[in-house]
C-alpha positions as CSV (number, residue, x, y, z in Angstrom):
1,M,-0.1,0.0,0.1
2,V,1.3,3.5,-1.0
3,M,2.0,5.7,2.2
4,T,0.4,9.0,1.9
5,P,2.1,11.8,3.9
6,R,-0.3,13.4,6.4
7,P,-0.2,16.7,8.3
8,V,1.0,16.7,12.1
9,C,-2.6,17.4,13.0
10,A,-5.4,16.9,10.3
11,S,-8.1,18.5,12.4
12,G,-6.5,21.6,14.2
13,E,-4.1,22.2,16.9
14,R,-3.2,19.0,18.9
15,R,-4.9,18.6,22.2
16,T,-2.9,18.5,25.5
17,L,-3.7,16.3,28.6
18,D,-5.0,19.5,30.4
19,D,-7.1,20.3,27.4
20,L,-8.8,16.7,27.6
21,L,-9.1,17.0,31.5
22,G,-11.1,20.2,30.9
23,V,-13.4,18.3,28.6
24,V,-14.0,15.8,31.3
25,A,-15.0,18.5,33.8
26,Q,-17.5,19.8,31.4
27,H,-19.0,16.5,30.7
28,A,-18.8,14.8,34.1
29,G,-22.2,15.8,35.3
30,A,-23.9,14.2,32.4
31,W,-21.9,11.1,32.6
32,R,-22.6,10.7,36.3
33,D,-26.5,11.1,35.4
34,R,-26.1,8.4,32.9
35,A,-24.2,6.1,34.9
36,L,-27.0,3.8,36.2
37,A,-28.6,3.7,32.6
38,T,-25.3,2.8,31.1
39,E,-25.0,-0.1,33.5
40,R,-28.4,-1.3,32.8
41,A,-27.8,-1.0,28.9
42,R,-24.8,-3.2,29.1
43,Q,-22.9,-1.2,26.9
44,P,-21.8,2.5,26.5
45,L,-24.8,4.7,25.5
46,P,-24.7,6.2,22.0
47,E,-24.8,9.8,23.2
48,T,-21.8,9.2,25.5
49,T,-19.9,7.5,22.8
50,A,-20.5,10.4,20.4
51,E,-19.3,12.8,23.2
52,L,-16.1,10.8,23.4
53,F,-15.4,11.1,19.8
54,A,-16.5,14.8,19.5
55,T,-14.5,16.0,22.2
56,G,-11.3,14.2,21.1
57,L,-10.8,12.0,24.2
58,M,-10.7,8.9,22.0
59,R,-7.8,10.4,20.0
60,M,-5.6,10.4,23.2
61,F,-3.1,7.9,21.7
62,V,-3.9,8.2,17.9
63,P,-0.9,9.1,16.1
64,A,-0.3,12.8,15.5
65,R,-0.2,12.4,11.7
66,F,-3.8,11.3,11.7
67,G,-5.0,14.1,13.7
68,G,-4.5,12.5,17.1
69,A,-3.0,13.8,20.4
70,A,-0.3,11.2,20.8
71,L,0.1,11.8,24.5
72,D,2.4,10.4,27.1
73,W,1.7,7.1,29.0
74,D,0.1,9.0,32.1
75,A,-2.8,10.4,29.9
76,P,-5.1,7.2,30.1
77,V,-4.5,7.0,34.0
78,A,-5.1,10.7,34.4
79,L,-8.3,10.7,32.2
80,G,-9.6,7.4,33.4
81,R,-9.3,8.6,37.1
82,A,-11.2,11.9,36.2
83,I,-14.0,10.1,34.5
84,G,-14.0,7.1,37.0
85,R,-15.4,9.4,39.8
86,V,-18.6,9.6,37.9
87,C,-18.9,6.5,35.8
88,P,-16.3,3.6,35.9
89,S,-17.7,2.2,32.6
90,T,-17.3,5.4,30.6
91,A,-13.6,5.7,32.2
92,W,-12.9,2.2,31.0
93,M,-13.7,3.3,27.6
94,V,-11.3,6.1,27.6
95,G,-8.6,5.0,29.8
96,V,-8.6,1.1,28.6
97,V,-10.1,1.0,25.2
98,G,-8.8,4.3,24.1
99,A,-5.2,3.2,25.1
100,H,-5.5,0.5,22.2
101,A,-4.7,3.1,19.8
102,A,-1.1,3.0,21.1
103,W,-1.0,-0.7,20.3
104,V,-2.2,-0.1,16.8
105,G,0.2,2.7,16.4
106,R,3.1,0.3,16.8
107,Y,1.7,-1.7,13.7
108,P,3.3,-1.2,10.3
109,G,2.1,2.0,8.7
110,A,0.0,0.2,6.0
111,A,-2.3,-1.1,8.8
112,Q,-2.4,2.4,10.4
113,E,-3.5,3.9,7.1
114,E,-6.3,1.2,6.8
115,V,-7.6,2.1,10.3
116,W,-7.2,5.8,10.6
117,G,-6.8,6.8,6.9
118,D,-10.7,7.9,6.6
119,G,-10.7,9.7,10.1
120,A,-9.1,9.5,13.5
121,D,-12.2,8.6,15.4
122,Q,-12.1,4.9,15.6
123,L,-13.0,2.8,18.5
124,L,-10.6,-0.2,18.6
125,C,-11.7,-3.2,20.5
126,G,-9.3,-5.8,21.6
127,A,-10.0,-9.5,22.5
128,M,-7.0,-10.9,24.1
129,V,-8.3,-14.3,25.2
130,A,-8.8,-17.2,22.8
131,K,-12.1,-18.7,23.8
132,G,-11.8,-21.6,21.2
133,G,-10.5,-19.2,18.7
134,R,-7.8,-20.4,16.3
135,I,-5.0,-18.7,14.5
136,R,-3.1,-20.5,11.8
137,R,-0.6,-19.9,9.0
138,D,-1.8,-19.1,5.5
139,G,0.8,-18.3,3.3
140,E,2.4,-15.0,4.2
141,G,-0.6,-14.0,6.3
142,Y,-2.9,-15.8,8.8
143,R,-6.3,-17.5,8.9
144,V,-8.4,-16.7,12.0
145,S,-11.6,-18.4,13.2
146,G,-13.6,-19.0,16.4
147,A,-14.3,-16.8,19.5
148,F,-11.9,-14.4,21.4
149,G,-12.9,-12.9,24.5
150,F,-13.5,-9.7,26.3
151,A,-13.7,-7.1,23.8
152,S,-14.9,-3.8,25.5
153,G,-17.0,-1.3,23.6
154,I,-17.3,-3.8,20.7
155,D,-20.9,-2.4,19.8
156,H,-19.2,0.8,18.6
157,A,-16.0,-0.7,17.0
158,K,-15.4,-0.8,13.4
159,W,-12.0,-2.6,14.0
160,G,-10.9,-5.2,16.3
161,F,-7.7,-7.1,17.1
162,V,-7.5,-10.6,18.6
163,M,-4.4,-12.4,20.0
164,G,-3.3,-15.9,20.4
165,S,-0.9,-18.7,19.6
166,V,-0.4,-20.0,16.2
167,E,-1.4,-23.5,15.5
168,G,1.5,-25.9,15.8
169,S,3.9,-23.2,17.6
170,T,4.3,-21.2,20.6
171,E,4.4,-17.8,18.5
172,Q,1.8,-15.3,19.7
173,V,0.4,-13.0,17.1
174,S,-2.0,-10.0,17.2
175,C,-4.3,-9.9,14.2
176,L,-6.0,-6.7,13.4
177,M,-9.3,-7.0,11.5
178,P,-12.1,-4.7,10.2
179,R,-15.8,-5.3,11.4
180,T,-16.7,-7.1,8.1
181,D,-14.5,-10.0,9.4
182,W,-16.3,-10.8,12.6
183,D,-19.6,-10.8,14.6
184,I,-20.4,-10.2,18.1
185,A,-21.4,-12.8,20.7
186,D,-23.2,-11.2,23.6
187,T,-21.9,-12.8,26.6
188,W,-21.6,-9.9,28.9
189,F,-24.0,-10.8,31.6
190,V,-21.9,-9.9,34.8
191,S,-21.9,-8.4,38.3
192,G,-19.8,-5.3,37.6
193,M,-18.6,-3.1,34.9
194,S,-21.7,-4.0,32.9
195,G,-21.7,-0.7,30.9
196,T,-18.3,-1.7,29.2
197,G,-20.4,-4.1,26.8
198,T,-17.2,-6.4,27.0
199,K,-18.5,-9.0,24.6
200,D,-16.8,-11.7,22.3
201,I,-15.5,-11.4,18.8
202,V,-16.4,-14.3,16.7
203,V,-14.3,-14.6,13.5
204,H,-15.5,-16.7,10.5
205,D,-12.5,-18.0,8.8
206,A,-11.0,-14.5,8.0
207,Y,-7.7,-14.1,6.2
208,V,-5.4,-11.6,7.8
209,P,-2.5,-10.1,5.6
210,P,0.9,-9.8,7.0
211,H,0.8,-6.2,7.7
212,R,-2.2,-6.5,10.0
213,A,-0.9,-9.8,11.7
214,V,2.3,-9.1,13.8
215,R,4.2,-11.1,16.4
216,S,3.2,-10.0,19.8
217,A,6.9,-9.9,20.8
218,D,7.5,-7.5,18.0
219,L,4.8,-5.2,19.1
220,L,6.0,-5.3,22.7
221,K,9.6,-4.7,22.2
222,A,11.3,-1.3,21.8
223,D,11.2,0.3,18.2
224,P,8.4,-1.9,16.9
225,P,7.4,-1.7,13.2
226,G,5.2,1.5,13.7
227,A,8.1,3.3,15.3
228,T,9.6,4.0,11.9
229,I,6.8,6.6,11.2
230,N,5.4,7.3,14.7
231,R,8.3,8.7,16.9
232,E,6.5,9.8,19.9
233,P,7.5,7.8,23.0
234,I,4.3,5.6,23.2
235,Y,5.2,4.0,19.9
236,R,8.9,3.7,20.3
237,A,9.2,2.6,24.0
238,E,9.2,-0.9,25.2
239,Y,5.5,-1.7,25.8
240,G,5.7,-4.5,28.3
241,P,6.2,-2.4,31.5
242,Y,3.2,-0.3,30.6
243,V,0.8,-3.1,30.0
244,G,-1.9,-3.0,32.9
245,S,-1.0,0.6,34.0
246,S,-4.0,2.0,32.1
247,L,-6.3,-0.1,34.6
248,L,-5.2,2.1,37.5
249,G,-7.2,5.3,36.3
250,P,-10.7,3.8,36.4
251,I,-9.9,1.8,39.4
252,L,-8.6,4.8,41.4
253,G,-11.3,7.0,40.1
254,A,-14.1,4.6,41.1
255,A,-12.7,4.6,44.5
256,E,-12.6,8.4,44.8
257,G,-16.2,8.5,43.3
258,A,-17.4,6.2,46.0
259,M,-15.9,8.3,48.6
260,D,-17.6,11.3,47.2
261,A,-21.0,9.5,47.2
262,Y,-20.6,8.1,50.4
263,L,-20.0,11.4,52.0
264,A,-22.8,13.0,50.3
265,I,-25.4,10.3,51.6
266,T,-23.8,10.0,55.0
267,R,-23.9,13.8,55.7
268,E,-27.7,13.6,55.3
269,R,-28.5,10.0,56.5
270,K,-30.4,9.4,59.7
271,G,-30.3,6.3,61.9
272,M,-33.1,4.0,61.5
273,M,-34.1,3.4,65.0
274,F,-33.4,6.8,66.7
275,G,-33.2,9.4,64.1
276,D,-29.7,10.4,65.1
277,R,-27.3,11.6,62.2
278,V,-25.1,8.6,60.9
279,A,-22.2,10.9,60.4
280,E,-22.1,11.5,64.1
281,S,-21.2,7.8,64.7
282,A,-17.6,7.1,65.8
283,N,-17.5,3.8,64.0
284,V,-18.7,5.5,60.7
285,Q,-16.1,8.1,61.2
286,S,-13.4,5.5,61.8
287,R,-14.2,3.6,58.8
288,L,-14.3,6.8,56.6
289,A,-10.9,7.8,57.7
290,E,-9.2,4.4,57.2
291,S,-10.8,4.1,53.7
292,T,-9.7,7.5,52.6
293,G,-6.3,6.7,53.9
294,D,-6.2,3.7,51.7
295,V,-7.4,5.6,48.5
296,R,-4.7,8.3,49.3
297,A,-1.9,5.7,49.6
298,A,-3.2,4.1,46.2
299,A,-3.3,7.5,44.5
300,L,0.3,8.2,45.7
301,M,1.6,4.8,44.4
302,T,-0.1,5.3,41.3
303,E,1.4,8.7,40.7
304,D,4.9,7.6,41.5
305,Q,4.6,4.8,39.1
306,M,3.3,7.0,36.2
307,R,6.1,9.5,36.8
308,T,8.8,6.8,36.4
309,L,7.1,5.5,33.4
310,V,6.7,8.6,31.5
311,A,10.4,9.6,32.4
312,C,11.7,6.1,31.2
313,S,9.8,6.4,27.9
314,R,11.0,9.9,27.2
315,G,14.7,9.1,28.0
316,D,14.5,5.7,26.1
317,A,15.5,4.0,29.5
318,R,14.6,0.4,30.4
319,L,13.2,-0.5,33.9
320,S,15.2,-3.2,35.7
321,E,13.7,-6.7,36.4
322,G,13.0,-5.5,40.0
323,E,11.3,-2.4,39.0
324,R,9.0,-4.2,36.6
325,L,7.9,-6.6,39.2
326,M,7.5,-3.9,41.7
327,F,5.3,-1.9,39.6
328,A,3.2,-5.2,38.8
329,R,2.9,-5.5,42.6
330,D,1.8,-2.0,43.1
331,R,-1.0,-2.2,40.5
332,A,-2.3,-5.2,42.3
333,Y,-1.8,-3.4,45.6
334,V,-3.6,-0.3,44.4
335,A,-6.5,-2.3,43.2
336,R,-6.8,-4.1,46.5
337,R,-6.6,-1.0,48.6
338,C,-9.2,0.7,46.5
339,S,-11.7,-2.4,46.4
340,E,-11.4,-2.9,50.1
341,A,-11.6,0.6,51.0
342,V,-15.1,0.9,49.4
343,E,-16.2,-2.5,50.5
344,R,-15.6,-1.4,54.1
345,L,-18.0,1.6,53.6
346,V,-20.6,-0.2,51.6
347,K,-20.9,-2.9,54.2
348,H,-21.6,-0.3,56.9
349,M,-24.5,1.2,55.0
350,G,-26.8,-1.6,56.1
351,A,-29.8,-2.6,53.7
352,S,-29.6,0.7,51.9
353,G,-26.2,-0.5,50.6
354,L,-27.7,-3.3,48.8
355,Y,-29.7,-1.5,46.3
356,D,-28.3,-1.4,42.6
357,D,-29.1,2.3,42.2
358,N,-27.1,3.4,45.4
359,P,-24.0,5.0,43.8
360,V,-21.6,3.5,46.5
361,Q,-23.0,0.1,45.7
362,R,-22.5,0.7,41.9
363,F,-18.8,1.9,42.5
364,H,-18.4,-1.2,44.8
365,R,-19.4,-3.8,42.1
366,D,-17.5,-2.1,39.4
367,L,-14.4,-2.1,41.7
368,Q,-14.9,-5.8,42.4
369,A,-15.0,-6.5,38.7
370,M,-12.0,-4.4,37.8
371,A,-9.9,-6.1,40.5
372,Q,-10.4,-9.4,38.6
373,Q,-8.3,-8.2,35.7
374,I,-5.2,-10.0,35.0
375,G,-3.0,-6.9,35.2
376,V,-3.9,-6.3,38.7
377,N,-4.6,-9.8,40.1
378,W,-3.3,-10.2,43.4
379,D,-1.7,-13.6,43.3
380,R,-0.3,-13.3,39.8
381,N,1.5,-10.0,40.4
382,M,2.6,-10.2,44.1
383,L,4.2,-13.7,44.1
384,P,6.7,-12.9,41.3
385,F,7.9,-9.8,43.1
386,A,8.2,-11.7,46.3
387,R,10.4,-14.5,44.6
388,W,12.4,-11.8,43.1
389,L,12.9,-10.1,46.5
390,I,14.2,-13.4,48.3
391,G,16.3,-14.3,45.2
392,G,20.0,-14.8,44.8
393,A,22.5,-12.6,46.3
394,S,23.8,-11.5,42.9
395,Q,20.5,-9.5,42.4
396,D,20.2,-5.8,43.3
397,H,17.2,-5.6,45.5
398,S,17.6,-2.0,46.8
399,N,15.1,-0.4,44.6
400,W,12.0,-2.1,46.3
401,R,12.0,0.8,48.7
402,R,11.7,3.5,46.3
């Protein structure tokens, strides 16, 4: 495919992170009002999706030559955190699904032209778990069939990518396909994060040409194929250390949103038996202080990680093995602190904390769902760090205290 030169920004001046945070502040009230309806629709609402595109939020990681912002690694966390305070599902669409553009921006230029050549506003869903799906060699490309799971925002996507092992080998590939190559299986009947519409991609024997089927190892390493034309850090830096960090924004935002909602309810709530103000209870105050402390600790840990990741990507530095494992541990720790902080409060709300339209309950069930993600799973991310920490004397273990 012939590559067509494009301007640095095809649709005006590039947006900064501060610009987009301002956009979030303008729309936060509407997204809060739609949070319950989004959950009950089991997918992002059309009006919200239209706003995410119209405001440029979904261009966060789109390459600049297609009119995107090409921001740094901290953008999905900052934006996901701000939106998560009002609607975790909408935060997931921006902070996690929006970050898929950085992955596609690492593909060869021909694939990028197919995706963004007719416009930067593309929702890219990703199905990274093979649920019976098959990938096999077919000449220079690959043939894909079957189901692949957990593609958030799929109802609004025109492109999707699936990941899996190639039959007969241990090679992992990431295959990018247009909407005409796959169907949607509505499997998303869940207890939390319902509004993300995280359904399955079902592929019917689709051929994927070589420029849209790339070894996952080649996309994860520093200077992947797309780095020859996209020179911003998000497309050049080694990707592995950053995988999972985008989850922290919606998680932290949901915990902060739960604190906001709990305070608003508790300040006005009366005791059931004697009519006293619940806020005057020492037990309530103690649990609130502990939970806000947990969330603050999680926020500080998240902010520290993002400062380091941004600095490394800008300076072409590589994290040590210990730092990688430490940051994976930190992500799991943040998720647990946030989920337990909110659980502590919702359990103290009595029967009123059971209703699905109670915003604290909604934040609680969304946090429980987000904490199940493999990128923040407790056992998967805690144990490797501990094994490294007690490893051989030749290892440098000094940086675990940073």
